[in-house]
C-alpha positions in Angstrom: 164.9 -96.9 -0.8 161.7 -95.0 0.1 162.0 -92.5 3.0 158.5 -91.1 2.8 159.5 -87.4 3.0 156.4 -85.2 2.4 156.3 -81.4 1.9 154.6 -81.0 5.3 153.4 -83.1 8.2 151.6 -82.5 11.6 151.0 -78.8 10.9 147.6 -79.1 12.6 148.4 -80.6 15.9 146.4 -82.8 18.3 146.5 -79.9 20.7 144.8 -77.7 18.1 142.1 -80.3 17.4 141.4 -81.0 21.1 140.8 -77.3 21.7 138.5 -77.2 18.7 136.6 -80.3 19.9 136.2 -78.7 23.3 134.7 -75.6 21.7 132.4 -77.6 19.5 131.0 -79.5 22.5 129.4 -76.4 23.9 125.6 -76.2 23.8 125.4 -73.8 20.9 128.9 -72.7 19.7 129.2 -69.7 17.4 130.9 -70.9 14.2 130.7 -67.8 12.0 133.0 -64.8 12.5 132.8 -63.6 16.1 134.9 -63.1 19.2 137.6 -65.7 18.4 138.3 -64.0 15.1 138.6 -60.6 16.8 140.9 -62.1 19.4 143.1 -63.7 16.8 143.4 -60.4 14.9 144.5 -58.6 18.0 147.0 -61.2 19.0 148.4 -61.4 15.5 148.8 -57.6 15.4 150.7 -57.6 18.7 153.0 -60.5 17.5 153.7 -58.8 14.1 154.0 -55.2 15.4 151.3 -53.5 13.4 148.2 -51.6 14.5 145.5 -53.5 12.6 144.9 -57.0 11.2 141.9 -58.4 9.3 141.4 -62.2 9.2 140.2 -63.5 5.8 139.6 -66.9 4.2 143.0 -67.2 2.3 146.2 -65.4 1.4 144.8 -65.1 -2.1 141.8 -63.2 -0.8 144.1 -61.0 1.2 145.9 -60.1 -2.1 142.6 -59.4 -3.8 141.2 -56.9 -1.4 144.6 -55.3 -0.8 144.9 -54.4 -4.5 141.2 -53.5 -4.7 141.7 -50.9 -1.9 144.9 -49.6 -3.4 142.9 -48.9 -6.6 140.0 -47.4 -4.7 142.3 -45.0 -2.9 144.9 -44.1 -5.5 143.4 -45.1 -8.9 144.8 -47.4 -11.6 148.2 -47.7 -13.1 151.1 -50.1 -13.0 152.3 -52.5 -10.3 155.9 -53.7 -10.2 156.3 -57.3 -9.1 158.5 -60.4 -9.6 157.7 -63.2 -12.0 158.6 -65.7 -9.3 155.6 -65.5 -7.0 152.2 -67.1 -6.4 149.6 -66.8 -9.1 147.2 -64.8 -6.9 149.7 -61.9 -6.6 149.7 -61.4 -10.4 146.0 -62.3 -10.7 145.0 -59.7 -8.1 146.9 -57.0 -10.1 145.1 -58.0 -13.3 141.7 -58.5 -11.7 141.8 -54.9 -10.3 142.7 -53.4 -13.6 146.4 -52.7 -13.0 149.1 -53.4 -15.5 151.7 -55.8 -14.1 155.3 -54.8 -14.7 157.9 -57.5 -14.0 161.4 -57.3 -12.6 163.7 -60.4 -12.3 164.8 -61.9 -9.0 168.1 -62.4 -7.2 169.2 -66.0 -6.7 170.5 -65.4 -3.2 167.1 -64.6 -1.8 164.6 -65.4 -4.6 163.1 -61.9 -4.2 162.8 -59.0 -6.6 166.1 -57.5 -7.7 165.8 -54.0 -6.1 168.7 -52.7 -8.2 166.5 -53.1 -11.3 163.3 -51.6 -9.9 164.3 -48.0 -10.6 164.4 -48.4 -14.4 160.8 -49.7 -14.3 159.3 -46.8 -12.3 157.4 -44.1 -14.1 154.5 -41.7 -13.5 152.0 -44.6 -13.7 153.7 -46.7 -11.0 151.4 -47.1 -8.0 153.2 -49.7 -6.0 155.8 -52.4 -5.7 154.2 -55.7 -4.8 157.1 -57.4 -3.1 157.0 -61.2 -2.5 159.2 -62.3 0.4 159.7 -65.7 -1.2 160.4 -68.9 0.8 161.2 -67.2 4.1 163.8 -64.8 2.7 163.8 -61.0 3.2 163.3 -58.9 0.1 163.5 -55.4 1.8 166.6 -53.3 1.6 167.6 -49.8 2.5 168.0 -49.0 -1.2 164.5 -50.2 -2.0 162.9 -48.2 0.8 164.9 -45.1 -0.2 163.6 -45.4 -3.8 160.0 -45.9 -2.6 160.2 -42.8 -0.3 161.8 -40.6 -3.0 159.3 -41.6 -5.7 156.3 -41.6 -3.3 155.4 -45.2 -4.3 153.6 -47.6 -2.0 154.9 -50.9 -0.9 152.7 -53.9 -0.6 154.3 -57.0 1.1 153.4 -60.6 0.3 154.7 -62.4 3.5 152.7 -65.6 2.9 155.8 -67.8 3.0 157.8 -65.7 5.4 156.1 -65.4 8.8 158.5 -63.9 11.3 161.3 -63.0 8.8 162.9 -59.7 9.6 164.8 -56.7 8.1 167.0 -54.9 10.7 165.2 -56.7 13.5 161.8 -55.5 12.4 159.3 -58.1 11.1 158.4 -58.2 7.5 154.9 -57.1 7.0 155.4 -53.9 8.9 157.2 -51.9 6.1 154.4 -51.5 3.6 151.1 -49.7 3.3 149.5 -53.2 3.6 150.9 -56.7 4.0 149.4 -60.1 3.3 149.9 -63.4 5.1 148.6 -66.9 4.4 147.7 -69.6 6.9 147.4 -72.5 4.4 148.2 -75.9 5.8 151.8 -76.0 4.6 152.9 -72.6 5.9 154.7 -71.6 9.1 151.4 -71.7 10.9 148.0 -72.8 9.7 144.3 -72.2 10.2 143.5 -74.9 7.6 142.8 -72.2 5.0 143.1 -68.5 5.9 144.9 -65.3 5.5 145.5 -61.9 7.1 145.8 -58.3 5.9 147.8 -56.0 8.1 148.2 -52.2 8.1 148.9 -49.2 10.3 146.4 -47.0 8.4 143.1 -46.6 10.3 141.2 -45.7 7.1 142.5 -48.7 5.3 141.6 -50.9 8.2 138.0 -49.8 8.1 137.9 -50.4 4.4 139.5 -53.9 4.8 136.7 -54.9 7.2 134.1 -53.7 4.8 135.7 -55.3 1.8 135.9 -58.6 3.7 132.1 -58.6 4.4 130.2 -57.7 1.2 131.2 -54.0 1.5 128.7 -53.5 4.3 129.2 -50.4 6.4 128.1 -52.2 9.6 131.4 -54.2 9.4 133.3 -51.0 10.2 134.4 -50.3 13.7 134.4 -46.5 13.2 131.1 -45.1 14.7 131.5 -41.7 13.0 132.0 -43.4 9.6 128.9 -45.5 10.1 126.8 -42.6 11.2 127.8 -40.6 8.2 126.7 -43.3 5.8 123.4 -43.6 7.7 122.9 -39.9 7.5 123.8 -39.7 3.8 121.5 -42.6 2.9 118.2 -42.1 4.8 116.3 -44.4 2.5 118.4 -47.4 3.4 118.2 -49.8 6.2 121.2 -49.0 8.4 122.0 -52.7 8.7 122.3 -53.0 4.9 124.3 -50.2 3.5 126.9 -51.4 1.0 129.7 -48.9 0.6 131.7 -51.0 -1.9 131.1 -53.6 -4.5 133.2 -56.0 -2.5 133.4 -59.7 -1.5 132.4 -62.2 1.2 135.8 -63.6 2.3 135.3 -63.8 6.0 136.9 -66.7 8.0 135.3 -68.6 10.9 135.6 -69.1 14.6 137.0 -72.6 13.8 140.0 -71.1 11.9 140.5 -68.5 14.6 140.6 -71.0 17.4 143.3 -73.0 15.6 145.1 -69.7 14.8 145.2 -68.5 18.4 146.7 -71.8 19.5 149.2 -72.0 16.6 150.4 -68.5 17.3 151.6 -69.6 20.7 154.1 -72.0 19.1 155.1 -69.9 16.1 158.3 -68.4 17.4 159.6 -71.7 18.6 158.7 -73.4 15.3 160.5 -70.7 13.3 163.7 -71.3 15.3 163.4 -75.0 14.6 162.8 -74.4 10.9 165.9 -72.2 10.7 168.0 -74.7 12.5 166.8 -77.4 10.1 167.7 -75.1 7.2 171.3 -74.7 8.4 171.7 -78.4 8.7 170.4 -78.9 5.2 172.8 -76.2 3.7 175.8 -77.7 5.6 175.2 -81.2 4.2 174.0 -80.5 0.6 176.6 -80.8 -2.1 177.9 -77.3 -2.7 179.4 -78.2 -6.0 176.0 -79.0 -7.5 173.6 -76.8 -5.6 173.4 -73.1 -4.6 174.1 -72.6 -0.9 175.1 -68.9 -0.6 171.6 -67.7 0.3 171.2 -64.5 2.3 170.1 -65.8 5.7 170.1 -62.5 7.5 166.6 -62.3 9.1 165.3 -65.4 7.4 162.4 -67.5 8.5 162.8 -70.6 6.4 159.7 -72.0 4.7 161.3 -74.8 2.7 164.7 -76.3 1.6 165.6 -74.7 -1.7 167.5 -77.1 -4.0 168.8 -75.1 -7.0 171.4 -76.3 -9.4 174.5 -74.0 -9.6 174.5 -74.4 -13.4 171.9 -75.5 -16.0 172.1 -79.3 -16.4 169.1 -80.9 -18.0 170.4 -84.5 -17.5 171.2 -83.9 -13.9 167.9 -82.3 -13.1 166.0 -85.3 -14.6 168.1 -87.8 -12.7 167.4 -85.7 -9.6 163.6 -85.9 -10.1 163.7 -89.6 -10.9 165.7 -90.3 -7.7 163.4 -88.2 -5.5 160.3 -89.9 -7.0 161.7 -93.3 -6.4 162.8 -92.4 -2.8 159.4 -90.9 -1.8 160.7 -87.4 -1.5 157.9 -84.9 -2.3 159.1 -81.7 -4.0 157.9 -78.8 -6.1 159.8 -77.9 -9.2 160.2 -74.2 -9.9 160.0 -73.2 -6.3 157.4 -70.6 -5.4 154.3 -70.9 -7.5 155.8 -73.4 -10.0 158.4 -71.1 -11.4 158.1 -68.3 -13.9 154.5 -67.0 -13.9 155.1 -65.5 -17.3 155.0 -69.0 -18.9 151.5 -69.6 -17.5 148.5 -69.7 -19.8 146.6 -66.9 -18.0 149.5 -64.5 -18.7 150.8 -65.5 -22.1 148.2 -63.6 -24.1 149.0 -60.4 -22.2 152.8 -60.4 -22.9 154.9 -60.4 -26.1 156.0 -63.7 -27.5 158.7 -65.4 -25.4 158.7 -62.5 -23.0 159.6 -64.9 -20.1 163.1 -65.2 -21.6 163.9 -61.7 -20.3 164.1 -63.0 -16.8 167.0 -65.3 -16.7 167.3 -65.8 -12.9 163.6 -66.7 -12.7 164.0 -69.0 -15.7 166.9 -70.8 -14.0 164.8 -71.5 -10.9 161.9 -72.5 -13.2 163.9 -75.4 -14.7 166.7 -76.1 -12.2 165.1 -75.2 -8.9 163.0 -77.2 -6.4 161.8 -76.8 -2.8 161.5 -79.7 -0.3 159.6 -79.7 2.9 160.9 -78.2 6.1 158.8 -78.6 9.3 159.4 -78.4 13.0 159.3 -82.1 13.8 162.1 -83.0 11.4 165.2 -84.3 13.1 168.8 -84.0 12.1 169.2 -87.6 11.1 166.3 -87.3 8.6 167.8 -84.1 7.0 171.2 -85.7 6.7 169.7 -88.9 5.2 167.8 -86.7 2.7 171.0 -84.9 1.7 172.8 -88.1 1.2 170.2 -89.4 -1.2 170.3 -86.1 -3.2 174.1 -85.9 -3.1 174.4 -89.5 -4.5 172.8 -88.4 -7.8 
């Protein structure tokens, strides 16, 4: 029986497209970064509860410039992060010359185990790069206390967790900088796109410059621009490059979609969370983990993780889902344990990935399935019945 169950559907709506078409029908519409981008940044900052936001072309680019600015301001060293994350989190650490230091996750929220962070901190530690995986909150009072006592920065990856909260405060407002993704399958979409958020005015100006070739004219700080012009009299004021940076700007097209999608984000989060509860209530608790920490969650996907390792069951499960037209991703966020990936193997000791048993369990015995606002209860129950029958 094929039920045609994709990871995502209808995340770019007809309403989004009609607004975009209307804009494009103007006599000479601006397409490159302009007023709509600025409007989207301001509205996103207000929704999130942060002072500044910078719209970029992807969540991966957000990671890249976040770590680049961290190094520019505080120098190199070590970054602590989980092995269950997206590739660009780890890649941005390596690309900016930091040493990645890994800490295993907890199965009840798929986020870094904060109780094991302290043993990895040393004088070289510059930041914790925390991935709020799959809509779960990874912040705790204990973690925030450690960071404050040790004067270590927090960088938040909130790409899969828009609207999730800790103590009624949105994730993405706890760190020095935070990153979001607006890829098609995420809580809201700008087709491709990302955002970097901060409360630090100096970092905000740097983010704007790092986004646009390192050009000083991208800054909104007049005093800063005038200082660069004064210190560099031989340069054209329009073409002063403060940093060896990137061109990762987004467009008016992405911002128009983003502004409209933001209107519906809170309602869509409520629907996703309602769907998640229905899924957890109907999935077989004897086979699959269901004791996730749902406090403050903003569900991204249905996590299907075996309670116990069972190679035969997991292969029957995949076969059944394939035959039934159920799209899935094995290994959950980023395909499981990043330490098993070719780009990291040569940087780590042999079989280093085996030191992270919780991540290893998700790698082999975990999946995620699509959750989206237009799912209905009957579809979710039907999905659970198919899975439970295995």
